[in-house]
C-alpha positions as CSV (number, residue, x, y, z in Angstrom):
1,X,9.0,-25.6,4.5
2,X,9.3,-23.8,7.8
3,X,7.5,-20.4,7.7
4,X,9.1,-17.2,9.0
5,X,7.8,-16.0,12.4
6,X,6.1,-12.6,12.0
7,X,5.8,-10.0,14.8
8,X,2.9,-7.7,13.9
9,X,2.9,-4.1,15.4
10,X,-0.4,-2.3,15.3
11,X,-2.1,-5.6,15.1
12,X,-5.5,-4.7,16.4
13,X,-6.4,-1.9,13.9
14,X,-8.1,-2.1,10.5
15,X,-4.8,-2.7,8.6
16,X,-3.3,-4.9,11.3
17,X,-6.3,-7.2,11.3
18,X,-6.2,-7.5,7.5
19,X,-2.5,-8.4,7.6
20,X,-3.1,-11.1,10.1
21,X,-5.9,-12.5,8.0
22,X,-3.7,-12.6,4.9
23,X,-0.8,-14.2,6.8
24,X,-3.1,-17.0,7.9
25,X,-3.3,-18.1,4.3
26,X,0.3,-17.4,3.4
27,X,2.9,-20.0,2.2
28,X,6.0,-18.1,3.6
29,X,4.9,-16.4,6.8
30,X,3.1,-17.2,10.1
31,X,1.9,-14.8,12.8
32,X,3.9,-15.5,16.0
33,X,3.4,-12.4,18.1
34,X,1.0,-9.5,18.1
35,X,1.6,-6.0,19.5
36,X,-0.5,-3.0,20.2
37,X,-1.0,-0.2,22.7
38,X,-1.0,-0.7,26.5
39,X,-4.9,-0.5,26.3
40,X,-4.9,-3.9,24.6
41,X,-1.8,-5.5,26.1
42,X,-2.5,-8.7,28.1
43,X,-5.7,-9.5,26.4
44,X,-6.4,-12.2,23.8
45,X,-6.0,-11.1,20.3
46,X,-9.4,-12.3,19.2
47,X,-11.0,-10.1,21.9
48,X,-9.5,-6.8,20.8
49,X,-8.7,-7.1,17.1
50,X,-10.8,-5.0,14.7
51,X,-13.8,-7.0,13.6
52,X,-13.9,-9.2,16.6
53,X,-12.8,-12.8,17.1
54,X,-10.4,-14.0,14.4
55,X,-9.1,-17.5,13.7
56,X,-6.5,-19.0,13.9
57,X,-4.7,-16.4,16.0
58,X,-7.5,-15.5,18.5
59,X,-5.7,-16.9,21.5
60,X,-2.4,-15.1,21.0
61,X,-1.8,-12.7,23.9
62,X,-1.3,-9.1,22.8
63,X,1.9,-7.5,24.0
64,X,2.7,-3.8,24.3
65,X,4.7,-2.4,21.4
66,X,8.0,-2.1,23.3
67,X,11.0,-2.5,21.0
68,X,13.0,-4.4,23.7
69,X,10.1,-6.8,24.3
70,X,9.7,-7.3,20.5
71,X,13.4,-8.0,20.1
72,X,13.2,-10.8,22.8
73,X,10.3,-12.6,21.2
74,X,12.1,-14.6,18.6
75,X,10.5,-12.9,15.6
76,X,12.1,-13.4,12.2
77,X,10.6,-10.4,10.6
78,X,8.4,-7.4,11.7
79,X,5.3,-6.1,10.0
80,X,4.2,-2.6,11.1
81,X,0.7,-1.2,10.8
82,X,1.1,1.4,13.5
83,X,-0.9,4.5,12.7
84,X,0.6,7.1,15.0
85,X,4.0,8.8,15.3
86,X,5.4,6.2,17.7
87,X,5.9,3.9,14.7
88,X,9.0,5.9,13.6
89,X,11.0,5.2,16.8
90,X,9.8,1.6,17.2
91,X,10.7,0.7,13.6
92,X,14.1,2.4,14.0
93,X,15.0,0.6,17.2
94,X,14.0,-2.8,15.6
95,X,16.0,-2.1,12.4
96,X,19.0,-1.1,14.5
97,X,18.6,-4.4,16.4
98,X,19.0,-6.3,13.1
99,X,15.4,-7.0,12.2
100,X,13.9,-6.6,8.7
101,X,10.9,-4.3,9.1
102,X,8.1,-4.0,6.5
103,X,5.9,-1.1,7.3
104,X,2.7,0.4,6.2
105,X,3.2,3.4,8.6
106,X,4.1,6.8,7.3
107,X,6.6,7.8,9.9
108,X,9.8,6.7,8.1
109,X,8.7,6.6,4.4
110,X,10.6,9.7,3.3
111,X,13.8,9.0,5.3
112,X,16.9,8.6,3.0
113,X,17.8,5.2,4.3
114,X,14.3,3.7,3.9
115,X,13.2,2.1,0.7
116,X,9.7,3.3,-0.4
117,X,8.6,0.5,-2.7
118,X,5.8,-0.1,-5.3
119,X,7.3,-3.4,-6.6
120,X,6.2,-3.1,-10.2
121,X,8.0,0.2,-10.4
122,X,11.1,-0.1,-8.2
123,X,11.0,-3.5,-6.6
124,X,14.5,-4.1,-7.9
125,X,15.8,-1.9,-5.1
126,X,15.2,-4.8,-2.7
127,X,18.5,-6.5,-3.2
128,X,21.0,-8.8,-1.5
129,X,23.4,-6.0,-0.7
130,X,21.1,-4.6,2.0
131,X,22.3,-4.6,5.5
132,X,20.8,-7.1,8.0
133,X,18.5,-4.7,9.7
134,X,16.4,-2.4,7.5
135,X,13.0,-0.7,6.9
136,X,11.1,-1.2,3.7
137,X,7.9,0.9,3.4
138,X,5.0,0.9,1.1
139,X,3.4,4.2,0.3
140,X,0.3,6.0,1.3
141,X,-2.8,4.2,-0.1
142,X,-3.6,7.0,-2.7
143,X,0.1,7.3,-3.6
144,X,0.3,3.6,-4.4
145,X,-2.8,3.8,-6.7
146,X,-1.5,6.9,-8.4
147,X,2.0,5.6,-9.0
148,X,0.9,2.3,-10.3
149,X,-1.9,3.8,-12.4
150,X,0.4,6.2,-14.2
151,X,3.5,4.0,-14.5
152,X,2.5,2.4,-17.8
153,X,2.4,5.7,-19.7
154,X,5.1,7.9,-18.1
155,X,8.0,5.6,-18.8
156,X,10.4,7.2,-21.2
157,X,8.3,10.4,-21.5
158,X,8.9,13.9,-20.2
159,X,6.0,14.8,-18.0
160,X,5.2,18.5,-17.4
161,X,2.6,18.1,-14.6
162,X,0.2,15.7,-12.9
163,X,-3.0,16.9,-11.4
164,X,-4.9,14.3,-9.2
165,X,-8.2,14.6,-7.3
166,X,-8.9,11.7,-4.9
167,X,-12.3,10.5,-3.7
168,X,-11.2,8.4,-0.7
169,X,-13.2,5.8,1.2
170,X,-13.8,6.3,4.9
171,X,-11.9,3.2,5.8
172,X,-8.8,5.0,4.8
173,X,-9.1,7.0,8.1
174,X,-8.8,3.8,10.2
175,X,-11.1,3.0,13.1
176,X,-13.2,4.8,14.4
177,X,-12.1,7.2,11.6
178,X,-14.5,9.8,10.3
179,X,-17.7,10.3,12.5
180,X,-20.7,9.1,10.7
181,X,-22.6,12.4,10.9
182,X,-19.7,14.0,9.1
183,X,-19.5,11.4,6.4
184,X,-23.0,10.3,5.5
185,X,-24.6,12.3,2.6
186,X,-21.4,14.4,2.5
187,X,-18.0,15.0,0.9
188,X,-15.2,16.4,3.0
189,X,-12.9,18.3,0.6
190,X,-9.7,18.0,2.6
191,X,-7.7,15.3,4.3
192,X,-4.9,16.4,6.6
193,X,-1.3,15.7,5.3
194,X,-2.7,13.6,2.5
195,X,-1.9,15.9,-0.4
196,X,1.7,16.4,0.8
197,X,2.1,12.7,1.1
198,X,1.0,12.0,-2.4
199,X,3.2,14.7,-3.9
200,X,6.4,13.8,-2.0
201,X,6.0,10.0,-1.9
202,X,5.3,9.8,-5.7
203,X,8.6,11.6,-6.4
204,X,10.5,9.3,-4.2
205,X,9.0,6.2,-5.7
206,X,10.0,7.3,-9.2
207,X,13.4,8.4,-7.9
208,X,14.4,11.2,-10.3
209,X,12.5,9.6,-13.3
210,X,9.6,12.0,-12.7
211,X,10.4,15.7,-12.5
212,X,6.9,17.0,-13.1
213,X,4.9,19.3,-10.9
214,X,2.4,17.2,-8.9
215,X,-0.8,18.9,-7.7
216,X,-3.1,16.8,-5.4
217,X,-6.6,17.5,-4.0
218,X,-7.8,14.9,-1.5
219,X,-11.4,14.4,-0.5
220,X,-13.2,11.9,1.8
221,X,-16.4,10.4,0.4
222,X,-19.1,8.1,1.9
223,X,-17.7,4.9,0.5
224,X,-16.5,2.0,2.7
225,X,-13.6,0.6,0.6
226,X,-11.9,1.9,-2.5
227,X,-10.2,5.1,-3.4
228,X,-11.1,6.6,-6.8
229,X,-8.7,9.1,-8.3
230,X,-9.2,11.4,-11.3
231,X,-5.8,12.1,-12.9
232,X,-4.6,14.5,-15.6
233,X,-1.1,14.1,-17.0
234,X,0.4,16.8,-19.2
235,X,3.4,15.7,-21.3
236,X,6.1,17.7,-23.0
237,X,5.7,16.0,-26.4
238,X,2.8,14.8,-28.6
239,X,2.1,11.1,-29.1
240,X,-0.2,8.5,-30.8
241,X,-3.4,8.0,-28.7
242,X,-3.6,4.3,-29.6
243,X,-0.1,3.8,-28.3
244,X,-1.1,5.1,-24.9
245,X,-4.0,2.7,-24.5
246,X,-1.9,-0.2,-25.6
247,X,0.7,0.6,-23.0
248,X,-1.9,0.3,-20.3
249,X,-3.2,-3.0,-21.7
250,X,0.3,-4.6,-22.0
251,X,1.7,-3.4,-18.7
252,X,1.4,-6.7,-17.0
253,X,3.3,-6.5,-13.7
254,X,5.8,-3.8,-14.7
255,X,9.4,-4.7,-14.0
256,X,8.4,-7.8,-12.1
257,X,8.9,-11.0,-14.0
258,X,8.6,-13.5,-11.1
259,X,5.4,-14.7,-9.6
260,X,4.7,-14.0,-5.9
261,X,1.7,-15.1,-3.8
262,X,0.3,-11.6,-3.5
263,X,1.2,-10.3,-6.9
264,X,-2.0,-9.9,-9.1
265,X,-2.4,-11.6,-12.4
266,X,-2.2,-8.1,-13.9
267,X,-1.2,-5.1,-11.8
268,X,-3.2,-2.7,-14.0
269,X,-6.6,-3.7,-15.3
270,X,-8.2,-1.5,-18.1
271,X,-11.9,-0.9,-18.6
272,X,-13.5,0.3,-21.8
273,X,-16.8,1.2,-20.2
274,X,-17.4,4.9,-19.4
275,X,-18.9,4.0,-16.0
276,X,-15.9,1.9,-14.7
277,X,-14.0,1.4,-12.5
278,X,-16.4,1.6,-9.4
279,X,-15.5,0.8,-5.8
280,X,-18.5,-1.4,-5.4
281,X,-17.7,-3.5,-8.5
282,X,-13.9,-3.4,-8.9
283,X,-12.2,-3.1,-5.5
284,X,-11.3,-6.8,-5.4
285,X,-9.8,-7.0,-8.9
286,X,-6.5,-8.8,-9.3
287,X,-7.3,-12.5,-9.0
288,X,-8.3,-14.9,-6.2
289,X,-6.9,-15.6,-2.7
290,X,-4.1,-13.3,-1.7
291,X,-4.2,-11.6,-5.2
292,X,-7.7,-10.3,-4.7
293,X,-7.8,-6.5,-4.3
294,X,-4.1,-6.1,-5.4
295,X,-4.8,-4.7,-8.9
296,X,-5.3,-1.0,-9.8
297,X,-8.2,-0.6,-12.1
298,X,-8.0,2.2,-14.8
299,X,-10.8,3.5,-17.0
300,X,-12.1,6.6,-18.8
301,X,-8.8,7.0,-20.6
302,X,-9.0,10.2,-22.8
303,X,-6.0,11.1,-24.9
304,X,-5.4,14.5,-26.5
305,X,-2.3,15.7,-28.4
306,X,0.0,15.8,-25.4
307,X,-2.2,14.9,-22.3
308,X,-4.0,11.9,-20.8
309,X,-6.9,11.9,-18.5
310,X,-8.0,8.8,-16.6
311,X,-9.8,7.5,-13.6
312,X,-8.2,4.9,-11.4
313,X,-9.3,2.8,-8.4
314,X,-7.2,1.3,-5.7
315,X,-8.4,-0.9,-2.8
316,X,-7.0,1.2,0.0
317,X,-6.9,-1.6,2.6
318,X,-5.4,-4.3,0.4
319,X,-3.3,-2.8,-2.4
320,X,-3.0,0.5,-0.6
321,X,-1.9,-1.0,2.7
322,X,-1.8,-4.7,4.0
323,X,-1.2,-6.4,0.6
324,X,1.6,-4.1,-0.4
325,X,3.4,-4.7,2.9
326,X,3.1,-8.4,2.3
327,X,4.2,-8.2,-1.3
328,X,7.4,-6.3,-0.3
329,X,8.2,-9.0,2.2
330,X,7.6,-11.7,-0.4
331,X,10.1,-10.2,-2.7
332,X,12.7,-10.0,0.0
333,X,11.9,-13.6,1.0
334,X,12.1,-15.1,-2.5
335,X,15.3,-13.1,-3.1
336,X,17.0,-14.6,-0.1
337,X,17.2,-11.3,1.7
338,X,15.3,-12.6,4.7
């Protein structure tokens, strides 16, 4: 089977380097062209990618992220991991030129004509009636964790409010990210734009099925990988506590009934222990190979008459970024859309 040729924008950063690594082991896709800023253009990919030399694409020559150049390079699909505001225009130009664009960037997520996908929740929106050129986005890393972590218990229920406090790893800020003297032995109680992203993106992902108030507090903690989130959900009605726990355990892969290379064995993994999940122990949950790191782990489930408290963990680089971009593309590929 011939693999689709991928053009990767933002290829030298933390998420871009992880996407290239995952593509190297992928049955559907192969990395054909890498793009970055003019600072890296003209150099070998292995010399400028985050983390240093990377096989098997180390000798690819990095090109500048110019939409006209990208359009001429015989790419079948585009993956975008651009972290700045330029992503919006580049992705738009490429979609208008007829390319399917799968993006981890935030620039276009909330636009009306852009699908914001967490596959287990709304992956059915990726359908054959889509036009040739389009943008499909995955959410902010914390949003993905929150949405997937609460989906098992909010289905069919009226939710009054959701309160979430995040404890986010420093890798979520990219590279070089948070200065070490700010992060070590410290907690930073605010991340710019993050709280608004969580509140607005979560609403779009659930598309009218969640009318609750959402209150987010985002913090940066001295952890390398893994965003921990403490969540309180207030419902309009009372319910059986045992029913809630069972819904977490039987969630499986939500609405997805087909297997995909990056889809975890179970999308939500439940812990009984009071001291789990933990970033150090549970960030790579989900399975082996491309599935590793793609599950959201949930623990400390406490149920009252009409509320649920829980703690969830999402791997911010895999499930919260690179892996979600890849999974969205897999659904489109297997559905004959690309």
